[in-house]
N, C-alpha and C positions, 0 to 999 in steps of 0.2 A: 498416527501418521502426521507429519508436519502439514500445516495448512495448505501450502503450495502444492505438495504432492497429492493431498486429498482432493483439491480442486480439480486437478487434471485427471486423476483416477476416476472421479465421479462422472466425468463427461463420457468416459468410455465404458463404464460398468454401471448400468442403470440399477442393478440390484444391490449396489453398495449402500450400507447404512452407516452413518457416522456414529462414532462412539458417544455415549452420553457424557455430559460435563463431569468434571471431578467434584467430589463432595467438598463442601466449604472447608472442612478440617484437614484435607489432604495436602501434603506438601507438593509443590510442583503444579498447583492448580492453574498457574498462569503460563506454564511452559508450552511452547508451540501454539499459543493462542492466535498469533498472527505473524505474518512475515511479508516482506516486499516481494512482488513479482517483478516489478520494474520501477526504478532503475536498480542496478547492481551497486554494491558498496564501492565507494570511491570511483564510480563510473562517470563517464562523460556523456552529457546529453547534448546532442547537436540540434540547434534550432534550424528549422527548415522554412522555406518561403513558398507561398502559393504562386499561381501563375501571374498574379498582379504584383508580385514582389513584396507582399506583406508577410512578416514573420508570424508563423503559426504557433499556437500553444502546444505543449507536449502533455502527455497523459501519464500520471503516476498510477500504479496498480498495487493493491494489497490483497492478500488472501487472509480471511479470518475463519477460525474453526466454528464460529457461531454465525450462521448466515443472517440472523436477525440483529446482530450487533450494530451499534451506531458508532462510527469512527469520526474523530475530529482531526483535521489535517492542518499542519503548520509548515510554512516555509520560513526558516529562521524563526523569528518571533511573531510573524504575521499569520493570523488565522485565515485559512483558505476556504474552509467550509466543512460540511458534514456529509457523510454518505451512509446509506443503509442498504443492505442487500447486495448491490453492485458497488464494489469499493474501487472506483476509478475517480481520479480528480484531475481536471484539466488545469494547467498552470501556464500563466504568462509571466515570464521573468527575463531580465537582462542577463548578459553574460556575467560570469563570476562564480564564486564558490558558495554553496548553500548547505544548510542542514534541513532535511525533511524529517518532521516528527509526526507520528500518527499515534493517537491515544484512543482507547475504547472506553466504554462506560464504566468498566470495572477498574479503570486506572492503569491497565497494562499499556506500555508504551514501547514503540520501536522508533529508531532514528537511523537515518542514512545520510552520509555526506556525499554530495555530488558536485560536479563542475559543469556549468552550462557554457557551451562554446558555439560560435558561428561556424558554419561549414565553409 
């Protein structure tokens, strides 16, 4: 099951057991290892303001098939940080077009192109 589907399925079915990882010599060992929950590909992220008029950060979310995996987050070429267990990253950025790249410890990588706009 793809990671995003598995994440939501597990919340509703407590008896669900994740499949074991692929053997090292199996092809496709990296298929469906992680995927973006938010934002969508070529999506627009709208910056919002709080009651004081300050622009708020937005949150990126990724699902990984290994809950213990460590993920490394990048906005264009700028390193944002690392997550483990809960793969959410808060981002403060100006309007414009960006590439979000997330890499895990095994070298698997996903990227997403987004546009940040003001409401």
